[in-house]
C-alpha positions as CSV (number, residue, x, y, z in Angstrom):
1,M,-167.1,-60.3,-11.5
2,G,-168.6,-62.0,-14.5
3,K,-166.9,-62.6,-17.9
4,V,-166.9,-59.9,-20.5
5,K,-167.5,-60.0,-24.1
6,A,-165.1,-58.3,-26.5
7,V,-164.8,-57.6,-30.4
8,F,-161.2,-58.4,-31.5
9,L,-160.2,-56.0,-34.4
10,D,-157.3,-56.7,-37.1
11,R,-155.6,-53.2,-37.6
12,D,-154.5,-52.7,-41.2
13,G,-157.4,-52.6,-43.4
14,V,-159.8,-52.4,-40.7
15,I,-158.9,-49.5,-38.4
16,N,-156.2,-47.8,-40.8
17,E,-155.8,-47.7,-44.7
18,L,-153.4,-50.1,-46.2
19,V,-150.4,-48.4,-47.8
20,Y,-149.0,-48.8,-51.5
21,H,-145.2,-48.8,-50.9
22,Q,-144.0,-48.2,-54.3
23,E,-140.3,-48.8,-53.6
24,A,-141.2,-52.2,-52.7
25,G,-143.9,-52.7,-54.9
26,I,-146.1,-54.1,-52.0
27,I,-149.5,-52.9,-50.4
28,D,-148.9,-53.4,-46.7
29,S,-149.1,-51.5,-43.3
30,P,-147.9,-48.1,-42.6
31,F,-143.9,-47.8,-42.4
32,A,-143.9,-44.3,-41.2
33,M,-146.3,-42.3,-38.8
34,E,-147.3,-40.0,-41.7
35,Q,-148.6,-43.0,-43.7
36,F,-151.1,-43.8,-41.0
37,R,-154.8,-42.9,-42.0
38,L,-157.7,-43.8,-40.1
39,L,-160.7,-45.3,-42.0
40,P,-163.9,-43.4,-42.0
41,G,-166.3,-44.5,-39.4
42,V,-163.8,-46.5,-37.2
43,G,-164.2,-44.1,-34.3
44,E,-168.0,-44.2,-34.2
45,A,-168.2,-48.0,-34.6
46,I,-165.8,-48.5,-31.7
47,K,-168.0,-46.0,-29.5
48,R,-171.1,-48.1,-30.4
49,L,-169.4,-51.4,-29.4
50,H,-168.5,-49.8,-26.1
51,A,-171.9,-48.4,-25.5
52,A,-173.2,-52.0,-26.1
53,G,-170.8,-53.4,-23.6
54,Y,-168.0,-54.8,-25.7
55,K,-164.5,-54.2,-25.2
56,A,-162.4,-53.1,-28.5
57,I,-159.3,-55.0,-28.7
58,L,-156.4,-54.7,-31.1
59,I,-155.2,-58.4,-32.5
60,S,-152.4,-57.8,-35.1
61,N,-149.8,-59.3,-37.1
62,Q,-146.9,-56.8,-37.3
63,P,-144.1,-58.4,-38.9
64,G,-142.7,-55.1,-40.5
65,I,-139.8,-54.9,-37.8
66,A,-138.8,-58.4,-38.4
67,K,-138.7,-57.9,-42.0
68,G,-136.7,-54.8,-41.9
69,H,-139.3,-52.3,-43.0
70,L,-139.2,-50.2,-39.6
71,S,-137.7,-49.7,-36.3
72,W,-139.3,-50.2,-33.1
73,E,-139.3,-46.3,-32.5
74,T,-141.3,-45.8,-35.6
75,F,-143.7,-48.7,-34.6
76,D,-144.3,-46.9,-31.6
77,E,-144.9,-43.6,-33.3
78,I,-147.4,-45.3,-35.4
79,K,-149.2,-46.7,-32.5
80,E,-149.3,-43.3,-30.9
81,K,-150.7,-41.9,-34.2
82,M,-153.5,-44.2,-34.0
83,K,-154.5,-43.5,-30.4
84,Q,-154.4,-39.6,-31.2
85,E,-156.6,-40.2,-34.3
86,L,-159.2,-42.5,-32.5
87,A,-159.2,-39.9,-29.6
88,K,-160.1,-36.9,-31.9
89,E,-163.4,-38.9,-32.6
90,G,-163.9,-39.8,-28.8
91,A,-163.0,-43.5,-29.1
92,S,-160.1,-45.7,-27.8
93,L,-159.1,-49.3,-27.4
94,D,-159.2,-51.4,-24.5
95,G,-155.9,-53.3,-25.4
96,E,-153.5,-54.0,-27.9
97,Y,-151.9,-57.3,-28.7
98,Y,-149.2,-57.7,-31.5
99,C,-147.4,-60.4,-33.0
100,F,-144.0,-59.4,-34.1
101,H,-142.6,-62.7,-35.5
102,H,-142.1,-63.9,-39.0
103,P,-140.7,-67.3,-40.2
104,K,-138.7,-65.6,-42.9
105,A,-137.7,-62.7,-40.6
106,K,-134.4,-60.7,-41.2
107,V,-134.1,-59.9,-37.5
108,D,-132.9,-63.1,-36.1
109,R,-134.7,-62.8,-32.6
110,L,-138.1,-62.4,-34.3
111,K,-137.7,-65.5,-36.7
112,A,-139.8,-67.8,-35.3
113,S,-142.7,-70.1,-35.9
114,C,-145.2,-69.0,-33.1
115,D,-148.7,-69.5,-31.5
116,C,-149.1,-65.7,-31.4
117,R,-149.1,-65.1,-35.3
118,K,-152.5,-65.4,-36.7
119,P,-154.2,-67.7,-38.1
120,A,-152.9,-69.2,-34.7
121,P,-155.4,-67.9,-31.9
122,G,-152.5,-67.2,-29.3
123,L,-153.3,-63.4,-29.2
124,L,-156.9,-63.9,-28.6
125,L,-156.4,-66.3,-26.0
126,R,-153.8,-64.1,-24.1
127,A,-156.3,-61.2,-24.3
128,A,-159.2,-63.3,-23.0
129,E,-157.2,-64.5,-20.0
130,D,-155.8,-61.1,-19.0
131,M,-159.4,-59.4,-19.3
132,G,-161.7,-62.3,-18.4
133,I,-163.2,-62.5,-21.8
134,D,-166.0,-64.9,-22.7
135,L,-164.7,-65.9,-26.2
136,A,-168.1,-67.5,-27.2
137,E,-169.8,-64.2,-26.6
138,S,-166.9,-62.5,-28.6
139,W,-166.3,-61.6,-32.4
140,M,-163.1,-61.2,-34.4
141,I,-163.2,-58.7,-37.3
142,G,-160.5,-58.9,-39.9
143,D,-159.9,-58.3,-43.6
144,N,-157.9,-61.6,-44.2
145,L,-158.8,-65.3,-43.8
146,T,-156.2,-65.6,-41.2
147,D,-158.3,-63.3,-39.1
148,V,-161.4,-65.7,-39.5
149,K,-159.2,-68.7,-38.9
150,A,-157.5,-67.4,-35.7
151,G,-161.1,-66.1,-34.5
152,A,-162.9,-69.4,-35.0
153,A,-159.9,-71.4,-33.5
154,A,-160.4,-69.0,-30.5
155,G,-164.0,-69.8,-30.3
156,C,-165.3,-66.5,-31.5
157,R,-167.6,-65.6,-34.2
158,T,-166.2,-63.8,-37.0
159,I,-166.8,-60.9,-39.6
160,L,-164.5,-60.6,-43.0
161,L,-164.2,-57.2,-44.3
162,G,-164.0,-57.3,-48.0
163,K,-166.3,-58.0,-51.3
164,V,-167.9,-61.3,-51.9
165,K,-166.8,-62.9,-55.1
166,C,-166.9,-66.3,-56.4
167,E,-163.1,-66.8,-56.1
168,L,-163.4,-65.9,-52.4
169,C,-166.3,-68.6,-51.9
170,H,-163.8,-71.2,-53.1
171,L,-160.9,-69.8,-51.2
172,M,-162.8,-70.0,-48.2
173,D,-164.0,-73.5,-48.9
174,E,-160.1,-74.5,-49.6
175,E,-159.1,-72.8,-46.5
176,K,-162.2,-74.1,-44.3
177,A,-162.5,-70.5,-43.2
178,R,-166.0,-69.4,-43.5
179,P,-166.9,-66.2,-41.3
180,D,-170.2,-65.6,-39.9
181,G,-170.6,-62.5,-42.0
182,I,-169.1,-60.6,-44.8
183,T,-169.4,-56.9,-45.1
184,S,-167.3,-54.0,-46.4
185,D,-166.1,-51.9,-43.4
186,L,-166.1,-51.8,-39.5
187,D,-169.0,-49.6,-39.4
188,K,-171.1,-52.1,-41.1
189,A,-169.6,-54.9,-39.0
190,A,-170.7,-53.1,-35.8
191,K,-174.2,-53.1,-37.1
192,I,-174.1,-56.7,-37.7
193,I,-172.6,-57.4,-34.1
194,L,-175.2,-55.2,-32.4
195,R,-178.2,-57.1,-34.3
196,K,-176.9,-60.2,-32.9
197,D,-180.0,-60.6,-30.5
198,E,-182.2,-60.8,-33.6
199,P,-182.6,-64.4,-35.0
200,W,-179.2,-65.0,-36.8
201,R,-179.2,-65.5,-40.6
202,S,-176.0,-66.3,-41.9
203,L,-174.7,-63.9,-44.6
204,L,-172.8,-66.7,-46.2
205,T,-175.4,-68.9,-47.5
206,R,-174.8,-70.1,-51.1
207,Q,-177.5,-68.3,-52.6
208,T,-176.6,-65.0,-51.1
209,L,-172.9,-65.5,-52.2
210,L,-173.8,-66.1,-55.5
211,K,-176.2,-63.2,-56.4
């Protein structure tokens, strides 16, 4: 059996909406099941990727338990809500890989510097080994430069979800993390990937960034 190709997906800000937690004054992952909201177009994007022969695999830092924001039980409830919302759109994920560690964790057993927390590529490498994935034919999609760095370190092409601003260009240069594409959402990212057989023109030339 030959190797397969995959699209690795960050969760928060890619699959579901980020949440403003007023009591903590932060924008972060959902801390309760009822806060989970699937972003528009996600189910259709995953179905198109599947139809093109890609596996859709979740790769996510989830330090909320380590920081004391939620329990393991609540985390599992949020996972189940995600599966249910995707199923309503006829979509599903082929795998889910999470890092629960944080170097400043309040939960002692989760306080660690590890090889699975992005920007380290550990979760992608583990998924590739588990599922026989050809990383050179795969993509990482995320809304943070840590996703770009993790994908690149694993040998994947990368797409950053967000708006292109000059400040972002400088930050990408400083972080040495330049994605192969930038777009606004998963639906548009899937379209970029599905055009990959066309002559590839990087979306990140200096000219296009500064227009």
